[in-house]
C-alpha positions, 0 to 999 in steps of 0.5 A: 522536813519536806520538799516537793514531791521530786525530793525530800527532806529530813526533820531532825529530832534526837529521839522520837518519843513524848515531847511537844516538838516530837509530837509537832514534828510528827503531826506536821510530816503526816498532814503535809500534802504528799502531791507537793511534799515528800517527808522523811524524818531523821534522828539521832535515836528512832526509837519511841512512840513518835517513831512508831507512829511515823512508821505506820504512817509510811513515812521514812525514819532514818537513823543517825546513830551520834550520841557524842559530837567528839566522836568519830561517829559524828565525823561519819554521820556527817557524811552518812547525812550527806549520802542520804540527802543526795540519794534521796534528792532532798532539798530542804533540811529542817532541824527541830531542836538546838542539838540537831541545829548545831549539827545538822545545819552546819553539815547540811550548809557546807556538804550539800546544796540543800536549804537549811532551816533551823528551828527555836521552840523555846527561850534560849535561857533553857538551853545549856550554856555550853551550846550557845556558841554553836547554836548562834553559829548555826543561826549564821548557817541557816537560811531561815530560823522557824519559831512557833510564836511571836514572843520567840521571834521578838526574843531572837531579834532583840536578844540573839540579833538574828535578822528579822528577814531570816525568821519565819513564824509558824504556830503549832497546831493541834489535832482537834480530831483528837483534842475536842469537847466531848460530853461524858463522865469524867475520867474514873479517877475523878468521876465523884469530883464536883470540879476539877482544876488540873494541868497536863505537863512535864513536872520540871522546875520550869512549870512551877507547879508549887505555885498551883498546889499552893493556890489550890490549897487556898481555894480547896474549900470553897466547894465540896468535892474539888480535885487538883489533877496533876497529869505528867511525869519528871523530877518534881513529882515527889516534891509536889506529893510532899507539898500536898501532904504538907498542906493536907490536901492530899485527898483532894490531888490526883497525881497521874503519870504521863499517859497517852489518855490525855484527851480524856484527862482534859475533857474531865477538868474544868479549869486548866492551869499553866503556871510556867516561868518560861514558855513558848507556845504550849501545846498542852494549853492549846489542847485543854482549850480545844477540849473546852477547859477554862484556861489560866496561865501566867503572862510569859512567852507565847501564853498571851497569844493563846489566852487573851486576858478576860476574853479566852481565859485569865492570866497571872503574873509568874509565881503569884500564889495569891494572884493565881488563887484570886483567878480560881476563886473567881472562876470557881464562884462564877460559873457563867464566866467560866463557861464564857471564857472557856468557849471563847478559847475553844473557838479561838483554838478551832478557828486559829490553831488547827493542825491543818492551819499549821501545816499548811503555814509550814508548807508555805515556809518550805515552798518559798524557801525552795523557789526563793532561798534566803 
């Protein structure tokens, strides 16, 4: 997705809409130093909010309309990608998710002289099994693989046998001009709440939101006027609403579809809970901490790299309803502790996980690979 000013590189995504990787790619492309890099973005589908955002930033977005690897379009797309790389003097191609890893990396490596960089941004147990042989082949083709947390680096080394010298670590970064603490009233749907526990995420099974709903039901009567805010869309919504009805906490729960008003919702939350069964480095968790929420998260994946237990938040075992309820109870009843952990978490994000820091690290990776290919 980057190169020196005399070239460019497409950061490839399937579609440029909502999603953590799409957002991180877009923010990285916008933040790269244009005196050194000329970013291009390539995608199977340019439609969506991120495609529009890139266009407004003056970043070229190239479409490679491939909807099946077993099609003539896939063959034609390979030659289209080769032409695009040559015509724009692209020196490095960085694929940002696994469908592009298995397509763009072999094409780049076998049909061009550009450096091929792949990404691993989640645990591979979440990737469909049909992709795995091709993904492992792309590991061998790639000059380097970028991961966004130490957990994934270890996962690739130990479970996938990717050589350590091929892996590059670049933590996600967030835009602290957008995500920051800002005193003021809560979101209108939470305005009368005494204390808000919440989450912002896709409503998918691996987020394990039933554990959060159950834990909230066990502490909801500790303080009058408490609310649980679940912000996001996905296939689990109906089940979560049914669970809330069965637990008789519907009046205490607010379900809000995916929205662009994420900062306003986060600033309305006192405690942010991420109960995921698996996680890499969560943008939502970083954004919540930057907005001044006290963070509670499962001790899985990259979560402990953000939440140091009893220092920048609290950790609990995945699926442990009572453990989560105990953590929430402690924070509800101990306001000074809640505020202390929130302040420490906020400082950590502002010091270490800014968009600028992430873009500078990605630039270092690109420059190193261009100057000294692996």
